[in-house]
N, C-alpha and C positions, 0 to 999 in steps of 0.2 A: 183612885182605884189602885189595887195592888195586880202583881204583875201575875198572880194566881189566876183569878177574879178575869183578866184580860187574854185569858192563855188557856181552855178549859181545858185543851187537849193535854198539853203541857202537866197540869194537876191531875188529870186521868192517868198518864203517865208514870208520875212520881205514885201516886197511888197502886198502882202493878207493883213496880219496884217493892217500895213496903209493904206488901203484902207477900212477896216473894222471899225479902229477908226473914220477915215473922216465921216463915216456915220451919220446922226442926230441922235436922242436916239426915233427911232420908230420901229415900226412893223420890219421890210425891216434888220435893225440893227440888231434885235434880230433871224430873218428867217436864215440872212447870217455870225450869229454867229461862223461857223463853218471853218475854213478855206480853209477845203477840197471842200464844198459846194462852198463857191466864187470862188475856183480854178477850178470845173468843172465847173460853169456857164461862167463865165471869158470864158474857150476854147473854150466853145461854142456860147458865143459869137463874138467871135474873127473867128468863123467857120461859120458864118454867109454868108458871103459873097463869100463863098467857093462852086465850084462844087455841083453840088444836091448829087451826091454819097457820096463825102467825108463828108458834111453836113450830111447826112442820119448815118452816121458811128459814126462820136463826137456824135451828138445825141442820138444812139444807149445806145452809153455810159456812157454820160451823167443821163440818163434816169434810167439805169442799176444801178449807184450808188444811184440816188435820193433813188431808192426800195430800197435799203441797211437798209434806216431812219427806226427805230423802236421805240416803247415806248413813250415817250416823246418826241421822236422826229417827233411824227405821224403828228403833225398837220402843222410842218416845210415843210412836206414832200410835204402836198396838199399846201402851198405857193407857196414852191418850183416848183411843179409843173406848177401852174397858172404862173410863170416869161417863164417857158421852151414855152409853150402853146402859149404866147403872144409872145414871141419872132420868135417862126415858123409863126404864124400868121400876123405877121408884115414885117417881116425882108426876107421869103420867099416869091417866085410866090405861085398865088391860086392855079397853076397846079399843085403843088406840094404840099399842104395841106391836101392831102386823103391819100400820100404813108406815109408822114413826121407822120400821126397822127398813121397811122398803125404802123411805126414803134417805136411809143412809145406805141400803147396797148401791143405791142409783145416784150417788154422788161423785160427779166427774173425778176421773183419774183413781176409779175403784179396785183396789185390789181384795175381790171373795176372799182370799183365803187370811187374809189379817183382821180381818170381820168376823170370818167365822172361827178363830183362834179369840178372839175376843170374848164369843158367844158362849164358846163352851168353860163352862165352869171348873173349878177344881171336883167337884163335887164329880160332875160328866166325867174327869179321868179318874175320881177314885171307882167311880161304879164298874168304867171300862173294866180297869184293873182287875176288878173282885170277879166279873163276870170270866175274863178269860182265865183265873186262878178257879174257879167252881170248873167252869167248860174241862178244863186238863184235870181235876180231881175226878172228874166225870169219866171220862178217858183212861185213866188211870184204872179206877173200880172196874170198868170194861173190859180194860185187859186182862187185871188181875181176874174177875168172873169167868171167861171165858176160856181162862188157861187153866185154873182147875176145875171146869166143866169138863175140858179136855184130857188134862194128864192129872185131876189130884191135888192133895195139897205139893204148895209149891217151897220147894228148897229154900231156907233164912237169906240168903243170897240173891236169890231173883225176886223176893219181895223186896228186899231192900233197897236192888237197884231201880226198881219201879216208881217206890215211894219216894227216892232222894232225885229221881228226873224231874226237871224245871222246864227241858224242853218239849211242848207242845210236838215238834213235829219229828222228835227221836219216839214218844209213844204212839203218834203215827204208822211209824217205820214199822216198828214191832206188831202192830197191828195188823197192818200189811201181810206181812209175812209170816205169821199168824194162822193167816189165811189158808197158804199153803203147807206149811210145817207139817213133818211128821214128827216132829218129836220137838218137845221143849227146847232142845240145844240149837234148833234148827232157826227156833225166834231169833235169838243172837243177843236174848239179855245181859246176859252174864257169858265170859270168856270161858273157853273150857279147858281146861289145865290139859 
């Protein structure tokens, strides 16, 4: 009888080490540098075709182990959560997503911020930036329209200063000052000589 067959745990650990060695030198290899992490993720991956209750159970166990990561492994934990979330999203039915996400949220040692960070996709971030930029442009347009309605065409320097501003708070301040201003200069958009 071979040494490998006599000790299945040693065989599994050797296989995990081999998998880690085969990853290219990138962030994923660093994320999966702990054999325990790989083993847990592989067990979850293997369970992806199981019945909902069995998968949910395995998911809860995996998430509980991931939550134990601390200190310098904190960033690794967030990365691993993103892989788990992706696995749930892509390999389980849409009708299970809510229940499985609740299982992730309720796992022991939960930090809601970590999970929320993972669930927020890059598309969400870009959409938020787009909304902020759109709101800023709307406020600029409102300011220009209000100034023109009250005092006519704007001096080029004032129009350029408004257009160049990327500070939403500055635009709000000008809009507030506009409400009580007696003239364009008192809005304070450009310095008067």
